[in-house]
C-alpha positions as CSV (number, residue, x, y, z in Angstrom):
1,X,45.3,-19.7,-57.4
2,X,43.2,-22.8,-56.7
3,X,40.6,-20.6,-54.9
4,X,40.4,-18.3,-58.0
5,X,39.9,-21.3,-60.3
6,X,37.2,-22.7,-58.0
7,X,35.3,-19.4,-57.9
8,X,35.7,-19.1,-61.7
9,X,34.3,-22.6,-62.1
10,X,31.3,-21.7,-59.9
11,X,30.6,-18.6,-62.0
12,X,30.3,-20.7,-65.1
13,X,28.8,-23.9,-63.7
14,X,26.0,-22.5,-61.5
15,X,24.0,-21.2,-64.5
16,X,24.4,-24.6,-66.1
17,X,22.7,-26.2,-63.1
18,X,19.5,-24.2,-64.0
19,X,19.8,-24.8,-67.8
20,X,20.2,-28.5,-67.5
21,X,17.8,-29.1,-64.7
22,X,15.8,-31.3,-64.6
23,X,17.6,-34.1,-66.5
24,X,15.9,-36.9,-64.5
25,X,12.7,-37.3,-62.5
26,X,12.0,-34.8,-59.7
27,X,10.5,-36.0,-56.4
28,X,8.0,-33.9,-54.4
29,X,7.6,-35.5,-51.0
30,X,4.3,-35.2,-49.2
31,X,4.9,-35.9,-45.5
32,X,1.2,-36.0,-44.7
33,X,-1.5,-38.6,-45.6
34,X,-3.7,-38.4,-48.7
35,X,-7.0,-36.7,-47.9
36,X,-5.4,-33.7,-46.3
37,X,-4.5,-30.3,-47.9
38,X,-0.8,-31.0,-48.6
39,X,-1.0,-34.0,-50.8
40,X,-3.3,-32.5,-53.5
41,X,-1.2,-29.4,-53.5
42,X,2.0,-31.4,-54.2
43,X,0.2,-33.5,-56.9
44,X,-1.2,-30.4,-58.7
45,X,2.1,-28.7,-58.9
46,X,3.9,-31.9,-60.0
47,X,1.5,-32.2,-62.9
48,X,1.6,-28.6,-64.0
49,X,5.4,-28.1,-63.6
50,X,6.0,-31.4,-65.3
51,X,3.9,-30.2,-68.3
52,X,5.7,-26.9,-68.4
53,X,9.2,-28.3,-68.3
54,X,8.4,-31.4,-70.3
55,X,9.9,-33.5,-67.5
56,X,8.7,-36.0,-64.9
57,X,7.7,-34.7,-61.6
58,X,6.1,-37.1,-59.2
59,X,4.8,-37.2,-55.6
60,X,6.1,-39.6,-53.0
61,X,4.1,-40.0,-49.8
62,X,6.2,-40.4,-46.7
63,X,4.0,-40.0,-43.6
64,X,4.5,-40.3,-39.9
65,X,5.0,-38.3,-36.7
66,X,3.0,-35.3,-37.9
67,X,5.1,-34.8,-41.0
68,X,8.5,-35.3,-39.4
69,X,9.3,-38.6,-41.2
70,X,9.0,-37.2,-44.7
71,X,10.5,-33.9,-43.9
72,X,13.6,-35.6,-42.3
73,X,14.0,-37.7,-45.4
74,X,14.2,-34.6,-47.5
75,X,16.6,-32.9,-45.1
76,X,19.0,-35.8,-45.5
77,X,18.6,-36.1,-49.3
78,X,21.2,-35.0,-51.8
79,X,21.0,-31.2,-52.4
80,X,20.9,-31.8,-56.2
81,X,17.5,-30.3,-57.1
82,X,15.7,-33.6,-57.4
83,X,14.0,-33.9,-54.0
84,X,11.7,-31.3,-52.4
85,X,9.2,-31.3,-49.6
86,X,5.8,-29.7,-49.3
87,X,5.2,-28.4,-45.7
88,X,2.3,-27.2,-43.6
89,X,2.2,-24.8,-40.7
90,X,3.2,-27.5,-38.3
91,X,6.8,-27.2,-39.6
92,X,7.1,-24.1,-37.4
93,X,6.3,-25.9,-34.2
94,X,8.1,-29.2,-34.6
95,X,11.3,-28.0,-32.8
96,X,9.5,-26.4,-29.8
97,X,7.5,-29.6,-29.3
98,X,10.3,-32.0,-29.9
99,X,13.8,-31.0,-28.8
100,X,15.1,-34.3,-30.2
101,X,13.9,-33.4,-33.7
102,X,16.2,-35.1,-36.2
103,X,16.5,-32.0,-38.4
104,X,16.8,-28.2,-38.0
105,X,13.7,-26.6,-39.6
106,X,15.9,-23.7,-40.8
107,X,19.5,-24.8,-41.3
108,X,18.7,-28.1,-43.0
109,X,16.6,-26.6,-45.8
110,X,16.7,-24.1,-48.6
111,X,13.4,-22.2,-48.8
112,X,11.6,-22.1,-52.1
113,X,8.2,-20.6,-51.5
114,X,5.3,-20.1,-49.1
115,X,2.5,-20.8,-51.6
116,X,-0.5,-19.4,-49.6
117,X,-2.2,-18.8,-46.3
118,X,-5.7,-19.4,-45.0
119,X,-7.6,-18.5,-41.9
120,X,-9.1,-21.1,-39.6
121,X,-12.7,-21.2,-38.7
122,X,-14.4,-22.1,-35.5
123,X,-17.6,-24.1,-36.4
124,X,-20.2,-26.0,-34.5
125,X,-22.5,-28.8,-35.5
126,X,-25.9,-27.8,-36.9
127,X,-27.7,-29.4,-33.9
128,X,-25.8,-27.2,-31.4
129,X,-27.4,-24.1,-29.9
130,X,-24.6,-21.6,-30.8
131,X,-25.6,-19.0,-33.4
132,X,-22.7,-16.6,-32.9
133,X,-19.3,-16.7,-31.2
134,X,-20.8,-14.4,-28.6
135,X,-23.0,-17.3,-27.6
136,X,-19.9,-19.4,-27.1
137,X,-18.2,-16.8,-24.9
138,X,-21.4,-16.5,-22.8
139,X,-21.5,-20.3,-22.3
140,X,-17.8,-20.6,-21.6
141,X,-18.0,-17.9,-18.9
142,X,-21.2,-19.3,-17.4
143,X,-19.7,-22.8,-17.1
144,X,-15.9,-22.7,-17.4
145,X,-14.2,-25.8,-18.9
146,X,-17.4,-27.3,-20.2
147,X,-17.3,-26.1,-23.8
148,X,-15.1,-28.3,-25.9
149,X,-13.1,-27.1,-29.0
150,X,-11.7,-29.9,-31.2
151,X,-8.5,-29.6,-33.2
152,X,-6.5,-31.7,-35.5
153,X,-3.8,-32.8,-33.0
154,X,-1.9,-32.0,-29.9
155,X,0.5,-29.2,-30.7
156,X,-1.2,-28.3,-33.9
157,X,-1.7,-24.7,-34.9
158,X,-5.4,-25.0,-34.0
159,X,-4.5,-26.3,-30.5
160,X,-2.0,-23.4,-29.9
161,X,-4.6,-20.9,-31.2
162,X,-7.1,-22.3,-28.7
163,X,-4.7,-21.5,-25.9
164,X,-4.0,-18.0,-27.2
165,X,-7.8,-17.4,-27.7
166,X,-8.6,-18.5,-24.1
167,X,-6.0,-16.0,-22.8
168,X,-7.2,-13.2,-25.0
169,X,-10.9,-13.7,-24.4
170,X,-10.7,-14.6,-20.7
171,X,-12.4,-17.9,-21.2
172,X,-11.5,-21.6,-20.8
173,X,-12.5,-23.6,-23.9
174,X,-11.3,-27.2,-23.5
175,X,-9.1,-28.3,-26.4
176,X,-9.8,-31.8,-27.7
177,X,-7.2,-33.4,-30.0
178,X,-8.2,-35.6,-32.9
179,X,-6.0,-37.6,-35.3
180,X,-6.7,-35.3,-38.2
181,X,-9.4,-33.3,-39.8
182,X,-11.5,-36.3,-40.8
183,X,-12.2,-37.6,-37.3
184,X,-12.7,-34.0,-36.0
185,X,-15.3,-33.3,-38.7
186,X,-17.1,-36.6,-38.0
187,X,-17.3,-35.9,-34.3
188,X,-18.3,-32.3,-34.8
189,X,-21.2,-33.1,-37.1
190,X,-22.2,-35.9,-34.8
191,X,-22.4,-33.6,-31.9
192,X,-19.7,-35.3,-29.8
193,X,-17.7,-32.1,-29.5
194,X,-19.2,-28.6,-29.1
195,X,-16.9,-26.7,-31.5
196,X,-14.2,-27.4,-34.0
197,X,-11.2,-25.3,-35.2
198,X,-9.6,-26.1,-38.5
199,X,-8.8,-24.4,-41.8
200,X,-11.7,-23.0,-43.9
201,X,-10.7,-25.5,-46.6
202,X,-11.4,-28.4,-44.3
203,X,-14.8,-27.2,-43.3
204,X,-16.2,-25.2,-46.2
205,X,-17.9,-28.2,-47.8
206,X,-19.6,-29.2,-44.6
207,X,-20.7,-25.6,-44.1
208,X,-22.2,-25.5,-47.6
209,X,-24.0,-28.8,-46.9
210,X,-25.6,-27.4,-43.8
211,X,-23.9,-29.8,-41.4
212,X,-21.7,-27.2,-39.7
213,X,-22.4,-23.6,-38.7
214,X,-19.4,-21.2,-38.9
215,X,-19.1,-18.8,-36.0
216,X,-15.8,-16.9,-36.4
217,X,-12.5,-16.8,-38.3
218,X,-9.0,-16.4,-37.1
219,X,-7.7,-14.3,-40.1
220,X,-6.8,-10.6,-40.1
221,X,-9.7,-10.1,-42.6
222,X,-12.8,-11.9,-43.8
223,X,-12.4,-14.9,-46.1
224,X,-13.7,-15.0,-49.6
225,X,-14.6,-18.6,-48.8
226,X,-16.9,-17.6,-45.9
227,X,-17.5,-13.8,-46.5
228,X,-20.4,-13.6,-44.1
229,X,-18.4,-14.8,-41.1
230,X,-16.6,-12.2,-38.9
231,X,-13.1,-12.4,-37.6
232,X,-12.0,-12.6,-33.9
233,X,-10.5,-9.1,-34.3
234,X,-13.9,-7.7,-35.5
235,X,-15.3,-9.0,-32.2
236,X,-12.6,-7.2,-30.2
237,X,-10.5,-10.3,-29.6
238,X,-6.9,-9.7,-30.7
239,X,-6.0,-13.1,-32.1
240,X,-4.8,-13.8,-35.6
241,X,-3.7,-17.2,-36.9
242,X,-3.2,-18.5,-40.4
243,X,-2.7,-22.0,-41.8
244,X,0.0,-21.9,-44.5
245,X,1.6,-24.2,-47.1
246,X,5.1,-24.1,-48.6
247,X,7.9,-26.0,-50.3
248,X,11.5,-26.5,-49.3
249,X,14.7,-28.1,-50.7
250,X,17.6,-29.7,-48.9
251,X,20.1,-27.1,-47.7
252,X,22.8,-26.6,-50.3
253,X,20.5,-27.0,-53.3
254,X,22.0,-24.7,-56.0
255,X,20.3,-21.3,-56.0
256,X,19.7,-21.3,-59.8
257,X,17.6,-24.5,-59.4
258,X,15.7,-23.0,-56.5
259,X,15.0,-19.9,-58.5
260,X,13.9,-21.9,-61.6
261,X,11.5,-24.0,-59.5
262,X,10.2,-20.8,-57.8
263,X,9.5,-19.3,-61.3
264,X,7.7,-22.4,-62.4
265,X,5.5,-22.3,-59.2
266,X,4.6,-18.7,-60.0
267,X,3.8,-19.6,-63.6
268,X,1.6,-22.5,-62.4
269,X,-0.2,-20.4,-59.8
270,X,-1.3,-18.0,-62.6
271,X,-3.1,-20.8,-64.5
272,X,-6.9,-20.3,-64.1
273,X,-7.6,-23.9,-63.0
274,X,-4.7,-23.8,-60.4
275,X,-5.7,-20.4,-59.1
276,X,-9.3,-21.6,-58.7
277,X,-8.2,-24.8,-56.9
278,X,-6.0,-22.8,-54.5
279,X,-8.5,-20.0,-53.8
280,X,-11.8,-21.9,-53.9
281,X,-11.1,-25.5,-53.0
282,X,-8.2,-24.8,-50.6
283,X,-9.6,-21.4,-49.4
284,X,-6.1,-19.9,-49.7
285,X,-4.9,-16.4,-50.1
286,X,-2.1,-17.0,-52.6
287,X,1.1,-15.1,-51.5
288,X,3.9,-16.8,-53.6
289,X,6.6,-15.5,-51.3
290,X,10.2,-15.3,-52.5
291,X,12.9,-17.7,-51.0
292,X,14.1,-14.8,-48.7
293,X,10.5,-13.9,-47.7
294,X,9.8,-17.6,-47.1
295,X,12.7,-17.9,-44.7
296,X,11.6,-14.9,-42.7
297,X,8.0,-16.2,-42.6
298,X,9.1,-19.6,-41.2
299,X,11.5,-18.0,-38.6
300,X,8.8,-15.6,-37.5
301,X,6.2,-18.4,-37.1
302,X,8.8,-20.5,-35.2
303,X,9.4,-17.7,-32.8
304,X,5.7,-16.9,-32.2
305,X,4.3,-20.4,-31.8
306,X,7.4,-21.7,-30.1
307,X,6.9,-19.2,-27.4
308,X,3.3,-20.4,-26.9
309,X,4.5,-24.0,-26.6
310,X,7.2,-23.0,-24.0
311,X,5.1,-20.6,-22.0
312,X,2.3,-23.1,-21.7
313,X,4.6,-26.2,-21.2
314,X,2.9,-28.1,-24.0
315,X,4.2,-31.6,-24.4
316,X,3.6,-34.2,-27.1
317,X,1.2,-36.9,-25.9
């Protein structure tokens, strides 16, 4: 009898979760430093959803360990719909790189949405001789392990993509890890590294300013941000890799709240200024995946990139 009463209580109480939510401030955790791509995304959605629901949404920055500190904080937060985390593609490689990870990237979270994806671009400083990616391949084959390719950190998606690219193209570009996109861009424009691999959003401004030259993209199609730049697949190199951004809740967060936030995110994405920011400033292809599709996306990326980490014995430095 008590089971029946409990189920009856759930039937009537779960919709109320959504109707009453939010009744207090909602926290969006940004686990990466300001200046990257995650923080402005969280702040924009906090502003727009707060305006829509006439409630307070705010961003709390909790950085450290490539996003692990802030993400772990959310994993251990109460699943009451008042704490969420914005994630980046590194979420899918944390576990493979760190077996002692303090949270499970799947079991400890309720998926809300993958907001969008973006290809990465291989660029070179304007003073470098490379005009096409064919020039890079020729140089790498003529003098193996002399052409350097910077990335935003050991174990990052750009680092793993470099490994896959070397294998697919039969070359040996040397990965060079930097502590974020800022130092990478500085060294690339200064000529201290031959090439750089980062999201189109991180490099588009420098390309427009003439300080970087784009050579090739990692997407499955050309980017509206750099439409003149070919993809690796167009050059006959079967490598596709996308940066991506999403939002998660602690596991156990009531599904009506997850659905309501998802609906608010979709509503915000349709606003002209938000859509412009995502597509032009961030260089995203907006996908707005459902919670179920988001879960599948994360699992698929964990399987793909985790295998690259294991097969190549990549360790955190």
